[in-house]
C-alpha positions in Angstrom: -11.2 -23.1 14.9 -13.5 -21.5 12.3 -12.0 -20.0 9.1 -13.1 -16.5 10.3 -11.2 -16.9 13.6 -8.1 -18.1 11.9 -8.0 -15.3 9.4 -8.7 -12.7 12.1 -5.9 -14.1 14.2 -3.5 -13.8 11.2 -4.6 -10.2 10.6 -4.4 -9.1 14.3 -1.1 -10.9 14.9 0.5 -9.4 11.7 -0.7 -6.0 12.7 0.9 -6.2 16.1 4.1 -7.5 14.5 4.3 -4.5 12.2 3.4 -2.1 15.0 6.3 -3.5 17.0 8.7 -3.3 14.0 7.8 0.2 13.0 7.0 1.6 16.4 10.2 0.4 18.0 12.2 1.7 15.0 10.7 5.2 15.6 11.2 5.0 19.3 14.7 3.7 19.0 15.7 6.4 16.5 14.2 9.2 18.6 16.0 8.1 21.8 19.3 7.0 20.3 20.5 10.5 19.6 21.8 9.7 16.2 23.4 6.4 17.3 22.2 4.1 14.5 23.5 0.9 16.2 21.6 1.7 19.3 18.4 2.4 17.4 18.8 -0.9 15.5 19.4 -2.8 18.8 16.2 -1.4 20.2 14.4 -2.3 17.0 15.8 -5.8 17.1 15.0 -6.7 20.7 11.4 -5.4 20.4 10.8 -7.4 17.2 12.3 -10.6 18.6 10.4 -10.7 21.9 7.1 -9.6 20.2 7.4 -12.5 17.8 7.7 -14.9 20.7 4.7 -13.4 22.4 2.6 -13.3 19.2 3.3 -16.9 18.1 2.5 -18.1 21.6 -0.7 -16.1 21.6 -2.1 -16.8 18.1 -0.3 -20.1 17.2 -3.1 -22.3 18.7 -5.7 -20.4 16.6 -4.2 -20.0 13.1 -0.7 -21.4 13.3 0.8 -17.9 13.6 2.2 -17.6 10.2 2.1 -13.7 9.8 4.0 -14.3 6.6 2.8 -15.2 3.1 6.1 -17.1 2.5 5.4 -19.3 5.6 1.8 -19.8 4.5 2.7 -21.0 1.0 5.4 -23.3 2.5 2.9 -24.7 4.9 0.3 -25.3 2.1 2.9 -26.9 -0.1 3.6 -29.6 2.6 0.0 -30.3 3.3 -0.2 -28.4 6.6 -2.8 -25.9 5.3 -5.5 -26.4 2.7 -4.8 -24.4 -0.5 -8.3 -23.0 -0.1 -7.2 -21.2 3.1 -4.2 -19.6 1.4 -5.8 -16.5 -0.2 -7.6 -15.6 3.1 -4.4 -16.0 5.1 -2.3 -13.9 2.7 -5.0 -11.2 2.4 -5.3 -11.0 6.2 -1.5 -10.8 6.6 -1.2 -7.9 4.1 -4.2 -6.0 5.5 -2.9 -6.6 9.0 0.6 -5.4 8.1 -0.6 -2.1 6.8 -2.9 -1.7 9.8 0.1 -2.2 12.1 2.1 0.4 10.2 -0.8 2.9 10.5 -1.2 2.2 14.2 2.5 2.7 14.9 2.5 6.0 12.9 -0.6 7.2 14.8 1.0 6.3 18.2 4.1 8.4 17.4 2.3 11.3 15.7 3.3 10.5 12.2 1.2 10.5 9.0 -1.0 7.4 8.7 1.1 6.3 5.7 4.1 7.8 4.0 6.1 6.6 1.1 9.5 5.4 2.4 12.7 7.0 1.0 14.9 4.5 2.9 17.1 2.9 0.1 17.8 -0.8 0.4 19.0 -1.6 -3.1 21.6 -3.8 -4.7 22.5 -7.4 -5.0 23.9 -7.7 -1.5 20.6 -6.6 0.0 18.6 -9.0 -2.2 20.9 -11.9 -1.4 20.6 -11.0 2.3 16.8 -11.4 2.0 17.2 -14.8 0.4 19.5 -15.9 3.2 17.3 -14.4 5.9 14.1 -16.1 4.7 15.9 -19.4 3.9 17.3 -19.4 7.5 13.9 -18.6 8.9 12.2 -21.5 7.2 15.0 -23.8 8.1 14.5 -22.9 11.8 10.8 -23.4 11.5 11.0 -26.7 9.7 13.8 -28.0 11.8 12.0 -27.3 15.1 8.4 -28.1 14.0 8.7 -31.9 13.8 10.1 -32.9 17.2 10.3 -29.6 19.1 7.1 -27.8 18.2 6.9 -26.1 21.6 10.2 -24.4 20.9 9.2 -22.8 17.6 8.1 -19.4 19.1 11.4 -19.0 20.9 13.5 -20.3 18.0 11.8 -17.9 15.6 12.2 -15.0 17.9 15.8 -15.8 18.5 16.6 -16.3 14.8 15.0 -13.0 13.8 16.9 -11.2 16.6 20.2 -12.6 15.3 19.3 -12.1 11.6 18.7 -8.4 12.1 22.5 -8.3 12.7 24.1 -10.8 10.4 22.2 -9.8 7.2 22.8 -6.6 5.4 19.1 -6.1 4.8 18.3 -6.4 8.6 16.2 -9.5 7.8 12.7 -8.5 6.6 12.1 -12.2 5.6 8.4 -11.6 5.0 6.7 -10.3 1.9 3.8 -8.7 3.8 6.3 -6.9 6.1 8.2 -5.7 3.1 5.1 -4.3 1.4 3.9 -2.5 4.5 7.3 -1.1 5.4 7.4 0.6 2.0 4.5 2.8 3.4 6.6 4.0 6.3 9.2 6.7 5.8 10.8 5.9 9.1 13.8 4.0 10.4 12.2 0.7 9.5 11.1 1.7 6.0 12.1 0.5 2.5 11.6 2.4 -0.8 8.8 0.9 -2.9 11.2 0.6 -5.8 13.4 -1.8 -3.7 10.5 -3.9 -2.4 9.9 -6.2 -5.4 13.5 -7.6 -5.3 13.2 -8.3 -1.6 9.8 -10.1 -2.1 11.1 -12.3 -4.9 14.2 -13.2 -2.8 12.0 -14.0 0.2 9.7 -16.4 -1.7 12.7 -18.1 -3.3 14.5 -18.5 0.0 11.4 -20.0 1.6 11.0 -22.5 -1.3 14.7 -23.5 -1.1 14.5 -24.2 2.6 11.3 -26.2 2.2 12.8 -28.3 -0.5 16.0 -28.9 1.6 14.0 -30.1 4.6 11.9 -32.4 2.4 15.2 -34.1 1.6 16.7 -33.8 5.1 13.6 -35.1 6.9 11.6 -37.1 4.3 8.7 -37.7 6.7 8.3 -34.0 7.4 5.1 -33.4 5.4 3.4 -36.2 7.3 4.8 -35.5 10.8 4.7 -31.7 10.8 1.1 -30.9 10.0 1.7 -27.2 10.2 4.8 -25.0 9.9 4.5 -23.1 13.1 2.0 -24.9 15.4 0.8 -28.4 14.8 -2.9 -29.1 14.0 -3.2 -31.2 17.1 -2.0 -28.2 19.2 -4.5 -26.0 17.5 -7.5 -28.3 17.8 -6.9 -29.0 21.5 -7.3 -25.3 22.3 
């Protein structure tokens, strides 16, 4: 696949991911009649199943990272050339904001709105470390011998992590940035976003280092974090 196609796949896939996160949050909140647990359940299920669909769809093209932390982890292990990293991350961020805008437009909201949803404190930041550490563990653990299971494992993990982390598992710096521009159920105050983003990158790095020790041949055998290069080139 050409670089332009890979970058476009990252942008479009990330846009759909954010449209699912923000759109299902708006829909869930409107239909739940004030029941926050029900709204979160709707938000969770929509995000989890969309992740499976999007990774299956765009994985053979770009690897379906949709996440700067995943992109940097992949590059650090030789799965993605460092020259590709800026384009991937830029596409993910642009796509994330486009997805937020699309969700807002579909539900009659302002294109962008500064979030007032507070997600502050050490417990929230630690939750993001745990959420992203776990996500990268799932990806690295499945990528070597069960690469075909990665889309389902990632979707299942994020579905669960919405509920066992206090932060509801953003686990993605591009998602965190874009959700700060959504004053909806899924939003995060801009002031709280930097702490989340730092924790996400640290969590991803910790998981990558752990799996370099647990599976020493991982960099050689797992040519890409989400979808292997052989799978991509055969498409």
